Phi, psi and omega in degrees: 000126177255138176229146176265107189251348195244032187261140171292137178293142182282136176264148174236157175315318188278359182244144177261158177307326184294328178246017171291147185294150176249142180274150178292158170297139170317311182300319185286323180296314175309313180292317182290319179281347185041054179308145173273335184206142178223141175258137175234160174245152171293318188245118177225163178288133179073310179227148169263174188299331176288322167309313181299313179302313171308311186296310179283324180115123182308323188269000179248002178290139170285177170314132184230132174240122177279144172221109193213166177259003188248104180290338179294348179263359188305308185301312179298323187291318181293324180297325181276015172077025175302142176287323180208172179219104184266119177273110179290147351281148179227151182271179181299318184298315180297323177291318182297328186301301181293329183290314181294326175300308185296310174317310177299314177305310183294321171306323177282350180079021184276131181256003183290140176287162181304322184284334179286323176299325182288331184281344181289000000 
């Protein structure tokens, strides 16, 4: 299941910002949906991808793939147990590789994080 959770609310002419609907924080959506896989960016509205991981809790995060334009955060992402790090712009083939790996991991029923799988 894919959900768009990090979208800024749109303002309309008939609503003031004070009563505009608000989107749930990405960390709350991840906890509520109990997602198997999430894509995070390094820079997002209100929270960055690392803030999301901290808010959910590293041990409670689903499989995570970073998709970002910032190559300098790759080591930090893997330290946070990311499955992969997609550097924008990326093509469909590059996108499919970690997605296929995550699907296979889910089909095996593995709850292990990437680095835990390596140690087995």
